[in-house]
VODRENFI-721866 format. One line per field, with one value per residue (C-alpha): x, y, z; residue in three letters; residue number from 1. Coordinates in steps of 0.2 Angstrom, whole numbers, plus 5000, padded with zeros to 4 digits. Each point is the difference from the previous one (the first is absolute). Layout:
N
u <- X, ...;
v <- Y, ...;
w <- Z, ...;
aa <- ALA, ...;
i <- NUM, ...;
END
This chain:
289
u <- 5182, 4988, 4982, 4991, 4980, 5001, 5014, 5000, 4984, 4984, 4988, 4983, 4997, 4988, 4990, 4999, 4983, 4991, 5006, 4996, 4981, 4998, 4997, 5015, 4998, 5012, 4998, 4989, 4988, 5000, 4986, 4997, 4986, 5002, 5018, 5004, 5006, 5015, 5009, 5017, 5001, 5016, 5010, 4998, 5017, 5017, 5007, 4990, 4998, 4985, 4992, 4984, 4986, 4983, 4992, 4986, 4988, 5007, 4994, 4980, 4998, 4987, 5009, 5018, 5006, 5019, 5013, 5017, 5015, 5019, 4997, 4989, 5015, 5009, 5016, 5003, 5012, 5002, 5011, 5004, 5013, 4995, 5018, 5009, 4995, 5006, 4987, 4986, 4998, 4979, 4985, 4984, 4992, 5008, 5006, 5004, 5004, 4995, 5016, 4993, 4983, 4991, 5005, 4990, 4991, 4984, 4991, 4979, 4990, 4981, 4986, 4989, 4981, 5001, 4983, 5004, 4988, 5005, 4995, 4985, 5012, 5017, 4991, 4996, 5017, 5004, 5003, 4991, 4985, 4998, 4985, 4996, 5002, 4989, 4998, 4992, 5002, 5009, 5013, 4999, 5002, 5006, 4989, 5006, 5002, 5002, 5012, 5003, 5015, 5016, 4993, 4983, 5000, 5007, 4992, 5001, 4996, 4993, 5000, 4984, 5005, 5017, 5001, 5016, 4999, 5008, 5002, 5011, 5008, 4987, 5014, 5018, 5012, 5014, 4997, 4984, 4989, 5002, 4984, 5004, 4982, 4992, 5000, 5002, 4987, 5006, 4981, 4994, 5015, 4998, 4982, 5006, 5012, 4987, 4987, 5014, 5005, 4980, 5000, 5013, 5011, 5012, 5017, 5004, 5008, 5005, 5009, 5014, 5010, 4995, 4983, 4995, 4990, 4986, 4995, 4988, 5013, 5012, 4987, 4998, 5017, 4999, 4986, 5008, 5016, 4990, 4993, 5016, 5005, 4984, 5004, 5018, 4993, 4991, 5013, 5011, 4985, 5004, 5006, 4993, 5011, 5001, 5000, 5017, 5003, 4985, 5010, 5015, 4990, 4991, 5012, 5016, 5001, 5001, 5017, 4999, 5004, 4982, 4993, 4993, 4992, 4993, 4993, 4988, 4992, 5002, 4990, 4986, 5000, 4996, 4987, 4991, 5002, 4994, 4986, 4996, 5001, 5014, 5014, 4998, 5012, 5003, 5012, 5010, 5002, 4990, 4994, 4988, 4983;
v <- 4950, 4990, 5008, 4997, 5001, 5006, 5010, 5017, 5002, 5010, 4988, 5004, 4995, 4985, 5006, 5018, 4997, 4993, 5015, 5012, 4994, 5000, 4977, 4995, 4991, 5003, 4991, 5012, 4997, 4981, 4992, 4984, 4990, 4999, 5013, 5007, 5016, 5004, 5014, 5004, 5011, 5008, 5011, 5018, 5002, 4998, 4990, 4992, 4985, 4989, 4997, 4993, 4996, 4999, 4993, 4993, 5014, 4998, 4983, 5005, 5009, 4993, 4994, 4997, 4981, 5004, 5012, 4993, 5012, 4996, 4985, 4991, 4999, 4992, 5010, 4992, 5012, 5005, 5010, 5005, 4989, 4982, 4991, 5011, 4998, 5016, 5010, 4989, 5012, 5007, 4998, 4998, 5008, 5010, 4988, 5013, 5018, 5008, 5010, 5013, 5010, 4986, 4983, 4986, 4996, 4989, 4996, 4994, 4993, 5003, 4998, 5016, 4997, 5016, 5000, 5001, 5010, 5001, 5003, 4986, 4993, 5002, 4990, 4985, 4997, 5001, 4984, 5011, 5005, 5015, 5015, 5006, 5021, 5005, 5018, 5012, 4989, 5009, 4998, 5012, 5017, 4991, 4998, 4984, 5005, 4984, 5005, 4989, 5005, 4997, 4984, 4992, 4999, 5017, 5010, 5018, 5007, 5018, 5011, 5008, 5012, 5005, 4996, 4987, 4989, 4981, 4999, 4984, 4997, 5010, 5013, 5001, 5016, 4991, 4994, 4997, 4984, 4986, 4993, 4982, 4991, 4990, 5003, 5020, 5009, 5019, 5007, 4993, 5009, 5015, 4999, 4997, 5011, 5016, 4993, 5004, 5016, 5004, 4995, 5015, 4992, 5010, 4989, 4983, 4986, 4988, 4983, 5006, 5019, 5013, 5008, 5013, 5015, 5009, 4983, 5005, 5009, 4987, 4988, 5011, 4999, 4984, 5001, 5011, 4989, 4985, 5012, 5006, 4983, 4994, 5011, 4995, 4984, 5006, 5008, 4985, 4994, 5011, 4987, 4979, 4992, 4985, 5002, 4999, 5016, 5010, 4998, 5005, 5015, 5007, 4995, 5011, 5005, 4984, 4992, 4986, 4986, 5005, 5000, 4980, 5008, 5018, 4988, 4991, 5019, 5002, 4987, 5005, 5016, 4993, 4987, 5017, 5010, 4984, 4998, 5019, 4995, 5010, 4988, 4982, 4984, 4986, 4986, 5010, 5016, 5015, 5014, 5016, 4998;
w <- 4878, 5012, 4997, 5017, 4999, 5018, 5004, 4992, 4995, 5004, 5006, 5008, 5016, 4999, 5016, 4991, 4991, 5015, 5011, 4988, 4999, 5015, 5002, 5010, 5014, 5014, 5018, 5008, 4985, 5004, 5011, 5002, 5010, 5020, 4997, 5018, 5000, 5009, 5008, 5011, 5015, 5000, 5012, 5002, 5009, 4993, 5013, 5016, 5012, 4997, 5017, 4995, 4985, 5007, 4984, 5008, 4997, 4981, 5000, 5005, 4986, 4988, 4985, 5007, 4996, 5007, 5009, 5003, 5006, 5003, 5011, 4987, 4989, 5012, 4998, 4981, 4990, 4984, 4987, 4983, 4998, 5008, 4994, 5013, 5019, 5007, 4989, 5003, 5015, 4998, 5010, 4989, 5016, 5013, 5015, 5015, 4994, 4983, 4990, 4991, 4994, 4990, 5007, 4999, 5015, 4998, 4986, 5001, 4986, 5000, 4989, 4998, 5000, 4989, 4988, 4980, 4989, 4982, 4982, 4995, 4987, 5011, 5015, 4989, 4999, 5017, 5013, 5015, 5006, 4990, 5001, 4981, 4999, 4987, 4993, 5011, 5016, 5016, 5010, 5014, 4990, 4985, 4986, 4988, 4983, 4986, 4988, 4988, 4984, 5006, 5009, 4998, 5019, 5004, 5017, 5005, 5015, 5002, 5018, 4998, 5017, 4993, 4981, 5000, 4986, 5004, 4979, 5001, 4983, 4992, 4998, 5008, 5003, 4994, 4983, 4988, 5004, 4987, 4992, 4997, 4991, 5002, 5018, 4994, 4992, 4994, 4998, 5014, 5010, 4992, 5006, 5017, 5001, 4994, 5012, 5015, 4993, 5001, 5017, 5003, 5014, 5008, 5002, 4989, 5012, 4986, 5003, 4992, 5006, 5009, 5004, 4988, 5005, 4988, 4995, 4988, 4991, 5002, 4991, 4986, 4996, 5000, 4987, 4990, 4999, 4995, 4985, 4994, 5002, 4987, 4990, 4998, 4993, 4990, 4992, 4999, 4988, 4986, 4992, 5006, 5012, 5011, 5022, 4999, 4988, 5008, 5018, 4994, 4989, 5014, 5014, 4994, 5016, 5010, 5000, 4988, 5012, 5008, 4984, 5004, 5014, 4991, 4988, 5010, 5005, 4980, 4996, 5017, 4988, 4984, 5006, 5008, 4983, 4992, 5010, 4994, 4982, 4998, 4995, 4994, 5001, 4986, 4999, 5016, 4992, 5005, 4991, 5000, 4994;
aa <- MET, VAL, GLU, PHE, SER, VAL, LEU, GLY, LYS, GLY, LEU, PRO, ARG, VAL, ASP, GLY, GLY, VAL, LYS, ALA, ALA, GLY, SER, ALA, GLN, TYR, SER, ALA, ASP, ILE, VAL, LEU, PRO, ARG, MET, LEU, GLN, GLY, LYS, ILE, LEU, ARG, SER, PRO, TYR, PRO, HIS, ALA, ARG, ILE, LEU, ASN, ILE, ASP, THR, SER, ARG, ALA, ARG, ARG, LEU, PRO, GLY, VAL, ARG, CYS, VAL, ILE, THR, GLY, LYS, ASP, THR, LEU, GLY, GLU, LYS, TYR, GLY, ARG, LEU, PRO, HIS, ILE, PRO, ARG, THR, VAL, ASP, GLU, HIS, ALA, LEU, ALA, MET, ASP, LYS, VAL, ARG, TYR, ILE, GLY, ASP, ASP, VAL, ALA, ALA, VAL, ALA, ALA, ARG, HIS, GLY, VAL, PRO, VAL, ARG, ALA, HIS, PRO, GLY, ALA, ALA, SER, THR, LEU, GLU, VAL, ALA, VAL, THR, PRO, LEU, ARG, ASP, GLY, ASP, ARG, LEU, GLY, ARG, PHE, ARG, VAL, LEU, GLU, THR, PRO, GLY, HIS, ALA, ARG, GLU, HIS, LEU, ALA, PHE, LEU, ASP, GLU, GLU, THR, GLY, ALA, LEU, LEU, CYS, GLY, ASP, MET, VAL, SER, THR, LEU, SER, THR, ILE, VAL, ILE, ASP, PRO, PRO, GLU, GLY, ASP, MET, ALA, GLU, TYR, VAL, ARG, GLN, LEU, GLU, ARG, LEU, ARG, ASP, LEU, GLU, PRO, ARG, THR, LEU, TYR, PRO, ALA, HIS, GLY, PRO, PRO, ALA, PRO, ASP, GLY, ALA, ALA, ARG, LEU, ASP, GLN, TYR, LEU, ALA, HIS, ARG, ARG, ALA, ARG, GLU, GLN, GLN, LEU, LEU, ASP, ALA, LEU, ALA, THR, PRO, ALA, THR, LEU, GLU, ASP, VAL, THR, ALA, ARG, ALA, TYR, ALA, ASP, THR, PRO, PRO, GLY, LEU, HIS, PRO, VAL, ALA, ALA, ARG, SER, CYS, LEU, ALA, GLY, LEU, GLU, LYS, LEU, ARG, GLY, GLU, GLY, ARG, VAL, GLU, GLU, ARG, ALA, GLY, VAL, TRP, ARG, LEU, ARG;
i <- 1, 2, 3, 4, 5, 6, 7, 8, 9, 10, 11, 12, 13, 14, 15, 16, 17, 18, 19, 20, 21, 22, 23, 24, 25, 26, 27, 28, 29, 30, 31, 32, 33, 34, 35, 36, 37, 38, 39, 40, 41, 42, 43, 44, 45, 46, 47, 48, 49, 50, 51, 52, 53, 54, 55, 56, 57, 58, 59, 60, 61, 62, 63, 64, 65, 66, 67, 68, 69, 70, 71, 72, 73, 74, 75, 76, 77, 78, 79, 80, 81, 82, 83, 84, 85, 86, 87, 88, 89, 90, 91, 92, 93, 94, 95, 96, 97, 98, 99, 100, 101, 102, 103, 104, 105, 106, 107, 108, 109, 110, 111, 112, 113, 114, 115, 116, 117, 118, 119, 120, 121, 122, 123, 124, 125, 126, 127, 128, 129, 130, 131, 132, 133, 134, 135, 136, 137, 138, 139, 140, 141, 142, 143, 144, 145, 146, 147, 148, 149, 150, 151, 152, 153, 154, 155, 156, 157, 158, 159, 160, 161, 162, 163, 164, 165, 166, 167, 168, 169, 170, 171, 172, 173, 174, 175, 176, 177, 178, 179, 180, 181, 182, 183, 184, 185, 186, 187, 188, 189, 190, 191, 192, 193, 194, 195, 196, 197, 198, 199, 200, 201, 202, 203, 204, 205, 206, 207, 208, 209, 210, 211, 212, 213, 214, 215, 216, 217, 218, 219, 220, 221, 222, 223, 224, 225, 226, 227, 228, 229, 230, 231, 232, 233, 234, 235, 236, 237, 238, 239, 240, 241, 242, 243, 244, 245, 246, 247, 248, 249, 250, 251, 252, 253, 254, 255, 256, 257, 258, 259, 260, 261, 262, 263, 264, 265, 266, 267, 268, 269, 270, 271, 272, 273, 274, 275, 276, 277, 278, 279, 280, 281, 282, 283, 284, 285, 286, 287, 288, 289;
END
């Protein structure tokens, strides 16, 4: 019987780790120097004739570099099966009529002079003019909060009128936040969770998942989860163990396929305990002190 290396095998997805860690890059995350932003004007009608398209006002707007309509495509057609001529019957932009709601009518490319503000650590990595944001700065009614732990340059924003907290990657209402050393620091992360809880926010708005009402109570729940996981790490060290073994013991409730990701948070938890003098590591083996 032929033994295959892929067929019939339970293989981890090559992008699973970076997606679970929140570090995967999507096309919307990519910013290049002098990059333009594009927008398509789509038809609100299911079927209609195009009498005229006036682009003059759009062309005068600041930052607009180009506006095109069907006339600019010179009537060129395309199709999904270019080797079968009769299927090459679509226009990139509608020419004389639209045939469904959402039919592409015109396209615009522009560079927006929007001011960019960011944490000083993140600002230094961007190839655009950036005004650094620091803890305590104000953006209208929002107070800037430096909240390292998950990421060194992480920021949160508290609306002091409504109590809404834009907490980014500090919490997720879908899953657990991965703390990945050396960028992630569990001790600092827990301190920042406690700080946010003490601000008594009314509603949490995380980067991942729906909003969470009763923000302070929800933050208490996240802190309780971290304390419980920390106790599981200590229990797992009843006998000395490697990081891999500690992860398998303390994260027994996590699917084995996710243990490589869980191991990063496990390491962050162990480093926190080592900083508190409760555990130590020698030659790759962790043990209680």
